[in-house]
ZAMARGU-4260 file (C-alpha; in steps of 0.2 Angstrom, whole numbers, plus 5000, padded with zeros to 4 digits):
<rodrens>
0) 4848/4664/4582 | 4839/4654/4594 | 4857/4644/4594 | 4866/4659/4596 | 4855/4665/4610
5) 4858/4649/4622 | 4875/4649/4617 | 4878/4666/4624 | 4868/4660/4641 | 4877/4646/4642
10) 4894/4656/4640 | 4887/4670/4653 | 4883/4654/4669 | 4902/4648/4664 | 4908/4664/4666
15) 4898/4667/4683 | 4903/4651/4690 | 4920/4652/4686 | 4922/4669/4693 | 4911/4663/4708
20) 4924/4650/4712 | 4938/4663/4708 | 4932/4674/4721 | 4928/4660/4734 | 4947/4654/4732
25) 4955/4672/4734 | 4942/4676/4748 | 4949/4661/4756 | 4968/4668/4755 | 4964/4686/4758
30) 4949/4685/4768 | 4957/4689/4784 | 4967/4703/4778 | 4952/4711/4771 | 4945/4710/4786
35) 4960/4716/4797 | 4958/4732/4785 | 4939/4735/4788 | 4941/4735/4806 | 4955/4744/4806
40) 4947/4758/4795 | 4932/4758/4807 | 4943/4762/4820 | 4950/4776/4812 | 4935/4783/4807
45) 4928/4782/4824 | 4946/4790/4830 | 4944/4804/4817 | 4923/4809/4821 | 4929/4810/4842
50) 4946/4821/4834 | 4933/4832/4826 | 4923/4832/4841 | 4936/4839/4852 | 4935/4822/4864
55) 4954/4817/4862 | 4953/4805/4876 | 4942/4794/4863 | 4950/4799/4847 | 4967/4792/4855
60) 4958/4777/4861 | 4951/4772/4842 | 4967/4778/4833 | 4978/4765/4844 | 4966/4752/4841
65) 4967/4756/4822 | 4986/4757/4823 | 4986/4739/4829 | 4979/4732/4812 | 4986/4745/4801
70) 5005/4750/4812 | 5014/4757/4795 | 4999/4768/4790 | 5007/4786/4790 | 4988/4794/4790
75) 4984/4784/4807 | 5002/4788/4815 | 4999/4808/4810 | 4982/4808/4818 | 4988/4800/4835
80) 5002/4813/4835 | 4989/4828/4830 | 4980/4822/4846 | 4993/4821/4856 | 5001/4837/4851
85) 4981/4846/4853 | 4982/4838/4872 | 5000/4848/4875 | 5010/4832/4875 | 5023/4836/4861
90) 5036/4825/4867 | 5024/4808/4865 | 5016/4816/4848 | 5036/4816/4841 | 5039/4799/4837
95) 5021/4796/4828 | 5024/4811/4818 | 5042/4807/4813 | 5037/4789/4809 | 5023/4796/4798
100) 5035/4808/4790 | 5048/4793/4786 | 5034/4782/4779 | 5027/4797/4767 | 5042/4809/4766
105) 5034/4818/4752 | 5019/4823/4763 | 5024/4842/4769 | 5010/4842/4781 | 5019/4829/4792
110) 5034/4839/4791 | 5027/4853/4796 | 5019/4845/4811 | 5036/4839/4817 | 5042/4854/4814
115) 5027/4862/4826 | 5032/4847/4840 | 5052/4852/4839 | 5045/4871/4842 | 5036/4867/4856
120) 5051/4857/4864 | 5062/4872/4862 | 5072/4863/4850 | 5071/4877/4836 | 5086/4871/4826
125) 5078/4855/4823 | 5063/4865/4817 | 5074/4874/4804 | 5082/4858/4799 | 5064/4853/4791
130) 5058/4869/4786 | 5075/4872/4776 | 5071/4855/4768 | 5056/4860/4763 | 5059/4878/4756
135) 5077/4875/4748 | 5069/4863/4734 | 5064/4874/4720 | 5049/4884/4720 | 5037/4872/4732
140) 5034/4878/4750 | 5043/4897/4748 | 5030/4902/4760 | 5039/4894/4775 | 5053/4905/4772
145) 5049/4917/4784 | 5045/4907/4798 | 5060/4899/4794 | 5072/4916/4793 | 5062/4920/4813
150) 5068/4904/4819 | 5085/4908/4813 | 5084/4924/4820 | 5077/4921/4836 | 5092/4906/4838
155) 5104/4921/4833 | 5109/4912/4818 | 5109/4927/4808 | 5120/4920/4792 | 5109/4908/4791
160) 5093/4919/4792 | 5101/4930/4780 | 5102/4915/4766 | 5082/4913/4770 | 5078/4930/4768
165) 5086/4932/4752 | 5076/4916/4745 | 5061/4924/4752 | 5064/4940/4742 | 5068/4931/4727
170) 5050/4923/4729 | 5040/4936/4733 | 5050/4952/4729 | 5056/4967/4739 | 5044/4968/4754
175) 5044/4978/4770 | 5045/4962/4782 | 5059/4954/4773 | 5069/4972/4772 | 5065/4977/4790
180) 5072/4958/4796 | 5087/4961/4784 | 5090/4978/4791 | 5089/4972/4810 | 5103/4958/4806
185) 5116/4970/4798 | 5112/4982/4812 | 5116/4969/4823 | 5131/4963/4815 | 5137/4982/4814
190) 5135/4981/4795 | 5128/5000/4793 | 5131/5001/4775 | 5121/4984/4771 | 5106/4990/4782
195) 5105/5008/4773 | 5106/4999/4755 | 5091/4988/4759 | 5083/5004/4766 | 5086/5012/4750
200) 5082/4995/4738 | 5064/4996/4746 | 5061/5016/4745 | 5065/5012/4725 | 5055/4995/4724
205) 5041/5003/4733 | 5043/5023/4727 | 5030/5036/4735 | 5030/5027/4751 | 5035/5041/4764
210) 5036/5028/4778 | 5049/5019/4771 | 5058/5034/4768 | 5055/5039/4787 | 5062/5021/4793
215) 5077/5024/4782 | 5082/5042/4790 | 5077/5035/4808 | 5092/5022/4804 | 5101/5037/4798
220) 5099/5049/4812 | 5100/5037/4826 | 5118/5032/4819 | 5127/5052/4818 | 5122/5052/4799
225) 5110/5067/4800 | 5116/5076/4784 | 5112/5060/4774 | 5095/5060/4782 | 5092/5077/4776
230) 5097/5073/4760 | 5086/5059/4759 | 5070/5069/4765 | 5072/5084/4754 | 5075/5073/4738
235) 5061/5063/4743 | 5049/5078/4744 | 5055/5087/4728 | 5049/5069/4723 | 5033/5070/4730
240) 5029/5087/4738 | 5012/5082/4744 | 5019/5069/4757 | 5018/5081/4773 | 5027/5067/4784
245) 5042/5070/4774 | 5042/5089/4780 | 5038/5084/4798 | 5055/5072/4795 | 5064/5088/4787
250) 5058/5098/4802 | 5064/5088/4814 | 5082/5087/4806 | 5083/5106/4802 | 5079/5108/4819
255) 5091/5097/4825 | 5104/5108/4813 | 5099/5123/4821 | 5091/5129/4806 | 5076/5137/4815
260) 5070/5147/4800 | 5071/5132/4790 | 5062/5121/4801 | 5049/5131/4805 | 5044/5132/4787
265) 5044/5113/4785 | 5031/5109/4800 | 5021/5125/4793 | 5021/5117/4777 | 5017/5099/4782
270) 5002/5107/4795 | 4995/5116/4780 | 4991/5099/4772 | 4975/5092/4778 | 4983/5074/4774
275) 4994/5075/4789 | 4987/5064/4804 | 4981/5075/4819 | 4987/5064/4831 | 5005/5067/4823
280) 5001/5087/4824 | 4996/5086/4842 | 5011/5078/4848 | 5023/5090/4838 | 5012/5103/4845
285) 5014/5097/4862 | 5034/5096/4859 | 5035/5115/4855 | 5022/5120/4870 | 5035/5112/4882
290) 5048/5123/4874 | 5056/5136/4882 | 5043/5152/4881 | 5050/5164/4868 | 5039/5176/4857
295) 5044/5166/4841 | 5039/5150/4849 | 5021/5159/4854 | 5020/5165/4834 | 5024/5148/4828
300) 5011/5140/4839 | 4997/5154/4833 | 4999/5147/4816 | 5000/5130/4819 | 4985/5133/4830
305) 4975/5139/4817 | 4980/5127/4803 | 4975/5112/4815 | 4958/5121/4818 | 4957/5126/4800
310) 4961/5106/4794 | 4953/5098/4808 | 4940/5107/4816 | 4930/5091/4825 | 4948/5082/4832
315) 4949/5077/4850 | 4968/5076/4850 | 4969/5094/4843 | 4956/5100/4855 | 4965/5091/4869
320) 4983/5100/4866 | 4973/5117/4863 | 4968/5115/4879 | 4986/5107/4887 | 4992/5125/4879
325) 4981/5136/4889 | 4984/5125/4905 | 5002/5129/4902 | 4999/5147/4900 | 4989/5148/4917
330) 4974/5149/4908 | 4964/5135/4920 | 4945/5140/4913 | 4949/5140/4894 | 4961/5125/4896
335) 4944/5114/4904 | 4932/5121/4889 | 4944/5113/4876 | 4946/5097/4886 | 4928/5096/4888
340) 4926/5099/4870 | 4938/5085/4867 | 4930/5072/4878 | 4913/5075/4869 | 4921/5069/4853
345) 4931/5053/4861 | 4927/5051/4880 | 4939/5037/4881 | 4954/5047/4887 | 4957/5043/4906
350) 4971/5057/4908 | 4958/5071/4901 | 4944/5066/4912 | 4954/5067/4929 | 4960/5084/4921
355) 4943/5089/4919 | 4936/5082/4933 | 4949/5087/4948 | 4952/5105/4941 | 4932/5107/4943
360) 4930/5106/4960 | 4930/5121/4970 | 4917/5133/4978 | 4908/5139/4963 | 4910/5121/4954
365) 4896/5117/4944 | 4891/5101/4951 | 4878/5095/4936 | 4891/5100/4925 | 4906/5090/4933
370) 4894/5076/4935 | 4893/5073/4916 | 4910/5068/4917 | 4911/5058/4931 | 4898/5047/4923
375) 4908/5047/4908 | 4923/5041/4918 | 4913/5027/4927 | 4905/5023/4910 | 4921/5022/4900
380) 4933/5016/4914 | 4920/5005/4924 | 4935/4994/4931 | 4944/5011/4938 | 4939/5015/4957
385) 4945/5032/4955 | 4932/5036/4944 | 4919/5028/4956 | 4927/5038/4969 | 4925/5055/4958
390) 4907/5050/4953 | 4903/5048/4972 | 4911/5066/4980 | 4901/5075/4967 | 4884/5067/4971
395) 4887/5068/4991 | 4892/5087/4984 | 4874/5087/4975 | 4865/5081/4990 | 4861/5063/4980
400) 4870/5056/4995 | 4860/5037/4992 | 4870/5036/4976 | 4885/5045/4982 | 4886/5029/4993
405) 4885/5016/4978 | 4898/5023/4968 | 4908/5026/4985 | 4906/5008/4990 | 4910/5002/4971
410) 4927/5012/4972 | 4931/5005/4989 | 4927/4987/4981 | 4937/4990/4963 | 4951/4998/4973
415) 4954/4982/4988 | 4965/4991/4997 | 4978/4992/4983 | 4979/5010/4987 | 4979/5017/5005
420) 4977/5034/5001 | 4962/5032/4989 | 4955/5021/5002 | 4955/5033/5015 | 4949/5047/5003
425) 4935/5035/5000 | 4929/5033/5020 | 4929/5051/5023 | 4918/5053/5008 | 4908/5039/5014
430) 4907/5046/5032 | 4899/5063/5024 | 4887/5053/5015 | 4878/5042/5026 | 4879/5057/5040
435) 4867/5066/5027 | 4856/5050/5025 | 4855/5051/5043 | 4866/5035/5048 | 4876/5042/5061
440) 4884/5027/5068 | 4889/5021/5050 | 4896/5039/5048 | 4906/5040/5063 | 4914/5023/5058
445) 4919/5027/5041 | 4927/5042/5048 | 4936/5032/5060 | 4943/5023/5048 | 4948/5037/5039
450) 4959/5043/5053 | 4967/5027/5055 | 4974/5029/5039 | 4978/5047/5040 | 4978/5056/5056
455) 4980/5072/5047 | 4966/5074/5034 | 4960/5092/5040 | 4944/5087/5029 | 4940/5072/5040
460) 4946/5081/5054 | 4935/5096/5053 | 4919/5085/5046 | 4921/5074/5059 | 4923/5086/5072
465) 4907/5097/5066 | 4896/5082/5065 | 4901/5077/5081 | 4897/5095/5090 | 4880/5094/5081
470) 4876/5077/5090 | 4881/5084/5106 | 4891/5069/5106 | 4911/5066/5111 | 4913/5084/5113
475) 4931/5084/5118 | 4937/5071/5105 | 4926/5084/5093 | 4939/5097/5103 | 4953/5089/5101
480) 4952/5086/5082 | 4945/5105/5077 | 4960/5111/5088 | 4974/5102/5077 | 4965/5108/5060
485) 4965/5125/5067 | 4983/5125/5072 | 4989/5120/5054 | 4978/5131/5046 | 4974/5148/5056
490) 4968/5158/5043 | 4954/5145/5036 | 4936/5152/5039 | 4929/5136/5038 | 4939/5128/5048
495) 4940/5141/5062 | 4920/5140/5061 | 4919/5122/5067 | 4930/5124/5080 | 4921/5139/5086
500) 4905/5130/5084 | 4912/5114/5096 | 4918/5126/5109 | 4900/5133/5110 | 4892/5115/5113
505) 4905/5113/5127 | 4900/5130/5134 | 4914/5140/5132 | 4906/5154/5124 | 4921/5166/5125
510) 4932/5154/5115 | 4918/5151/5105 | 4918/5169/5100 | 4936/5173/5099 | 4937/5160/5085
515) 4922/5164/5077 | 4930/5182/5075 | 4946/5175/5066 | 4933/5165/5055 | 4924/5180/5050
520) 4938/5192/5048 | 4945/5177/5035 | 4930/5176/5025 | 4926/5188/5012 | 4907/5184/5013
525) 4903/5172/5026 | 4891/5159/5026 | 4874/5161/5031 | 4877/5147/5043 | 4892/5156/5051
530) 4881/5172/5053 | 4869/5162/5063 | 4881/5154/5073 | 4889/5171/5077 | 4872/5177/5083
535) 4870/5162/5094 | 4885/5164/5102 | 4883/5183/5105 | 4866/5179/5113 | 4874/5165/5125
540) 4885/5181/5131 | 4871/5190/5134 | 4872/5203/5119 | 4854/5200/5113 | 4852/5214/5100
545) 4870/5208/5092 | 4863/5190/5090 | 4848/5197/5082 | 4857/5208/5070 | 4870/5193/5064
550) 4851/5181/5064 | 4845/5193/5053 | 4860/5195/5041 | 4859/5177/5038 | 4839/5176/5035
555) 4836/5169/5018 | 4852/5159/5017 | 4849/5142/5011 | 4862/5136/5023 | 4854/5144/5039
560) 4844/5131/5050 | 4827/5128/5052 | 4826/5136/5067 | 4832/5154/5062 | 4815/5161/5059
565) 4808/5158/5075 | 4826/5165/5082 | 4822/5182/5073 | 4803/5182/5077 | 4805/5178/5096
570) 4823/5186/5098 | 4829/5172/5108 | 4841/5157/5104 | 4831/5140/5099 | 4841/5123/5098
</rodrens>
């Protein structure tokens, strides 16, 4: 046993010594190659690291160093191509990607990169060659058939695209994207029958999907095969009676045929189904609104309206279209209420917001109510200058002039001169707001800017003239402006009152009375300020008792001046 132990130790020492000598001999032969490989590997790892970090210049540097040690290594060539491609240099990436592919021809990722580069270089058919090679080989890589078909389609190679789409269909089965592409090709080749055949195959494969039926119906309808389209819809409706989209299609086709009774039955059936999209209902309802008005049309609209409200009592599109019906009938107030209901559910409707805001201005407007919707407008559409303008105007009318200025200046900033009409309106509104804030020079500057853009804006001319008359400033200019307005609008009480007051400030009391008489004649309920002004004019004409009478008529009016009580008490004029 002792002998054997020493024998084993001796053998072990011998073998160790022998292996060491063998390794020493191999190292001499291969040491340089091993060192070269190790350096190349280190550079490759560094390049990979910087590629991951997105530092493309450093990645390229280290990968190029790695390539110096291993020029025939496909992975290095591939990574250099990737760096160049990410740096938007496809023409420089191509040689490296092609070399990687040639060195490892079975690697699909290398081949896909070459295809991508050819696509970037606007050489789609070369990209197609690569994808065709990948996909034509049995079961492998069939997922790229749709990309390949798209390339052929864009290049106008329709026959090749059909071959590839058939190959994709063999792999995936009948699918909408494939069928749709094949139909488009057949239609472009004027082969309508084949396009219809593809549509029927899809309907059969995906039985019970109304969208596929509707798609084929559209192809038939657009190619004047109305009877076939109707036959298809009616056949599918019998199989699937609970699909309202098919009844809507039947409504359109029957209406086109002139079969009014049957078409109305179809649309009523469709609307009776709560599964019908309310947006679809609203569009159909609106199209009927725009038809010629008849008792039959109104009766149908009444039935459809009842069904919409029954099935979709809280839908914004339904309230919107019901408002449009009221507006079409001249029922403005009722229309606005429906529009407001719609906006409370879905405020992201710019057209409807404008309808509500612009139709709510007027002498009897509830400014606080309108302001809800101007605020909604700037919240929902903060980049739309018109909503900031509406908000500024309504705040000015509500005597919130500081806030009005903020909104109007924002509107001006966003508009940036793109719409000169809006700029002009903003200047006019800013003039009013700044005057109310006591910033009179700023107000008159804005009025001047407004008049430069539109010398005939009656509201700006009137307000500017009135404010000048109050300030007893540039009275001849004020007279010229107010005179221009009353010539154009001889029956407008507000404009006549302004002109009368300008004449009063000039000292033309007879002229002032003449225009104030006209103003009062044209106002069913004259404002307190008009009555007070008339009293002031009469006083200066020596008709003091009549003046007192009109001052008393203006008493308690919120529009009257703070001097009115003193005028009444003392029976004489006070500025």
